[in-house]
C-alpha positions in Angstrom: -57.9 43.5 -105.8 -54.5 44.8 -105.5 -54.7 48.1 -107.4 -57.9 48.9 -105.4 -56.4 48.0 -102.1 -53.5 50.2 -103.1 -56.0 52.9 -103.5 -57.9 52.4 -100.6 -54.6 52.6 -98.4 -53.7 56.0 -99.9 -57.0 57.7 -99.5 -57.7 56.1 -96.0 -54.1 55.6 -95.0 -54.8 53.3 -92.0 -55.2 49.6 -90.8 -58.3 48.1 -90.1 -59.1 47.3 -86.7 -60.1 43.7 -86.5 -62.3 44.8 -83.2 -64.2 47.3 -85.2 -64.6 45.0 -88.1 -66.0 42.0 -85.8 -68.2 44.4 -84.2 -70.0 45.6 -87.3 -70.9 41.9 -88.3 -74.9 40.9 -87.6 -76.0 37.4 -88.1 -79.4 36.6 -89.5 -81.2 33.3 -89.7 -80.3 29.9 -88.1 -78.0 29.5 -85.1 -75.8 26.1 -85.4 -73.7 24.9 -83.0 -70.1 24.5 -84.6 -67.3 22.0 -83.0 -64.5 24.7 -81.7 -61.9 22.7 -82.7 -59.3 25.3 -82.7 -56.5 24.5 -80.6 -57.9 21.2 -79.7 -60.8 22.1 -77.8 -63.1 19.8 -79.6 -65.7 19.8 -76.6 -66.7 23.2 -76.7 -69.5 24.1 -79.0 -69.5 27.8 -80.3 -72.2 29.8 -82.5 -71.5 31.4 -85.9 -71.3 35.2 -84.4 -68.3 34.0 -82.1 -67.1 31.9 -85.2 -66.8 34.9 -87.2 -65.1 36.7 -84.3 -62.7 34.3 -84.1 -62.1 34.0 -87.9 -61.7 37.9 -88.0 -59.0 37.5 -84.9 -57.0 34.9 -86.9 -57.1 36.9 -90.3 -53.8 39.2 -91.3 -54.0 42.5 -91.9 -54.0 41.6 -95.8 -56.4 39.1 -95.4 -58.8 41.5 -93.5 -58.6 44.0 -96.4 -59.8 40.7 -98.6 -62.4 40.1 -96.4 -63.9 43.7 -96.6 -63.1 43.7 -100.4 -65.2 40.3 -100.7 -68.4 41.9 -98.5 -68.3 45.2 -99.4 -65.9 46.2 -102.5 -63.6 48.0 -100.8 -60.7 46.5 -98.9 -60.5 49.6 -96.3 -62.4 50.9 -93.4 -65.5 53.0 -94.6 -64.8 56.8 -94.8 -67.1 57.4 -92.1 -65.7 54.5 -90.1 -67.2 51.5 -88.6 -69.7 53.3 -86.2 -72.8 52.7 -88.8 -71.3 49.9 -91.1 -73.0 46.6 -90.8 -71.8 43.5 -92.4 -75.0 41.1 -92.6 -74.3 37.2 -92.6 -76.1 33.9 -92.5 -75.0 30.2 -92.6 -75.3 27.5 -95.0 -74.4 24.0 -94.2 -72.1 22.1 -96.9 -73.6 18.9 -98.2 -71.6 15.7 -98.3 -68.1 15.5 -99.3 -68.9 18.7 -101.9 -66.8 21.9 -101.2 -68.8 25.1 -101.2 -67.2 28.4 -100.9 -68.7 31.2 -99.0 -69.9 33.9 -101.2 -71.2 37.6 -100.5 -73.6 40.0 -102.0 -71.6 43.1 -102.4 -74.6 45.6 -102.9 -75.9 44.6 -99.5 -72.9 43.9 -97.9 -74.0 40.5 -97.1 -72.2 37.2 -97.0 -73.5 33.4 -96.4 -70.7 31.8 -94.5 -70.9 27.7 -95.6 -70.2 25.5 -92.5 -68.1 22.4 -93.1 -68.5 19.3 -91.3 -69.8 21.9 -88.4 -65.8 22.5 -88.1 -64.6 25.4 -86.9 -61.3 25.0 -88.0 -62.7 23.5 -91.6 -65.0 26.3 -91.9 -62.0 28.8 -91.0 -59.7 27.1 -93.5 -62.4 27.4 -96.4 -63.6 30.9 -95.5 -59.7 32.0 -95.9 -59.8 30.3 -99.6 -63.3 31.9 -100.3 -62.1 35.6 -99.7 -58.7 35.0 -101.4 -60.4 33.5 -104.8 -63.4 35.4 -105.0 -64.4 38.8 -106.2 -67.4 39.0 -103.7 -70.1 38.8 -106.2 -70.8 35.3 -107.2 -71.1 31.8 -105.6 -68.4 29.4 -106.5 -68.3 25.8 -106.2 -65.9 23.2 -106.9 
């Protein structure tokens, strides 16, 4: 990852704007309500697209690069920009106490966000682990 990240930064030379990444997200499939338990707001439900926008906004620059690497194989902004760049995702609920990591299909710029306990905070924590541990090419289960 680090070698490719350095190459991407050299070629593109610019910081990726989280708002552009958020704008490129496209949800397909079920819309499942999730507890917004960030900052103690448990009584408000949010939906997967809103959750992903919150997750992107909470990621560091390095984590955004890892997310882009996770879904596209490149840690930087697309050469042609984000205007025609779409990142598709779907949602799957984790079953029982087993931990499932989110996984991606890099060739299609798609990923599956695994919801943990329908909790935004827990899903965020597991998503950060997913983008940190995975190459984006396969599902990992622990």
